[in-house]
N, C-alpha and C positions, 0 to 999 in steps of 0.2 A: 580525589580518586573515588570512582564509583565502586560500590560493592560488587558489581557484576562485570568489572573490567575484563576479566578472563573470558567472558562470554561474548564480548563484542564481535560482530561479524558472524554470528551464528543464527541458525534457525531454532526458535524456541516455541514450545507449545503455548497456546493461548493462556492456559492457567499459569504458566511460569511468567509470561509477560505481565499478567495482572499482579502477581506477587512482587515482581520487580518494580512495577509502577508504584506500589505502596511505599517501597524503600525510597524511590526517587522523590516522591511527593514529600515524605518526611525530611529529605535532605535538600529540598528546594530545587531539584533538578527538573526542568521542563521537559515535556514530551510532545513531539510532533509525530503525527501519524498520516501516512498516505496509503490508501487502499485501492486495489484494482485487480484486474485479471493478470496483467503483466505477461501476457502470452507473446511468444516470439519477441523477446526483449529487443528494443531498438533505441536509437538515439533520443527519440521523444520521451521514452520512459526514463532513460538515464538523466536527461536534462531536468525533467520534472522532479526526480528524486534529489538531484544536486541542489535545485532551488529550494526544495522542502528542507533540506539539510541546513541551509542558511537561515532558516526561521528559528533556530535555537535548539538547545538541549539534545535529547536522545531522539533519533529518527527510527521509527518502527514502520517497516513496509509490510503491509498485510496482503497476502494472496487470498482474495475473497473466494468463497465457495461458489461453484458454478450455479447460475440461475436456471432452474428447470424450465423457465419460460423462454430462454434464449433459443433463437432459431438454429437448426442444425448447422447452417453455414457458419455460425459463430462458435461452434464447438472448439474447445481449446486443442491446440496441437501438442503442447508440452504439458505433462502431468503436473498438478499443483505442487507436489513435493519437490520436483526439479526446479520449478519456477522460484520457489522459496529459497532453495539452495543458491541459485544464480543471484537472486537479489541480495542475499546475505554476503555474497562475495564482493559486492560493489563497495567502494570506499565510502560513499555517502551514507550507506545504510548501517546502522548499529545492530539492529535485530530484524529478522524476518519472521513472520508468523503465518502459518498456513491454517486457514479456517476450514471447517467442514469435517475434520477428523474426530471432533469431540461433540458434535451436535450444536455448537455455538455458531449462530449466524453473525453477520457483520454488525447489524444493529445492536445486538446484545453485547458483543465484544466491545464495541466502541462506547456504549453506554457505561459499561463497567470500567473500561480503561480510562475514560474521561480525559482524553488528551488535552493539552493546553492549546494545541493547534491541530486542525484537521485540514489536509490538503486534498483538493479535487482538481483534476485536469479539466480545462474547458472554461468557457466564459462564465462570469459571475451570475448571469441570468439563467444558467442551467443547473442551479443547485438541486441536488437530489433530496428526496425526503429525509434521508439519514443526515445530510449536512444541515438541513433546516432544523431538525430535531436537536442536533449537537449545538447549533448556534443558540437555540432557545435555552439550552442548559449551560450557556456561558462558555462554550468552547469557541475559540476564534476559528472561523472557517476562511481559508485562503484559496482562491481560484487561480491556478496557474494556466495561462493559455497553452493550448496544444501546439506542438511544433508542426508547422505546415509541411506536408509531404511525408510524414511518418505515421504509420499505423500498421497494425497487424494485417488488416485487409489489403493495404498497399503491397506488403511483402508477399502475401499469398497470391495477389494478382501477378506480380513479377515471376513467381515460381511457376504458375500455371499458364502464363501467356506463351503462346506458340512463338518460336524464334522468328524474327523478321526476315 
């Protein structure tokens, strides 16, 4: 039984996730982390998280803070706090963390969390700088292929497409 069983399926602040990680590490419980925008949740997101869940231990889904360099067309539709709540409600997710509320960015959070496994969606040749940094620090990085036909952009296109 994990000390945080009562918290499973909840949104926790980054600081609490880091404290829990310390408990899990002492108890030998592994941590898998998947991070992303998770805007307009779709089957591709759900399948990625279900596959991440199968990689072991506790699954933490991180709603990353928005990148100031993102083009306006990629601005999120759903506020981060709501995305975290939706993720926490998924059976595959043990904890959801929303970044950006305490000044901690994704790289800093992941470095301190030191997950056993970090999951990225996409082909293995598209590793992000964060994934490369984690791999160098002995975190196993797993790339899960994206689900064809599912993306936030596809959903937005369907919404804005004029009726035939």
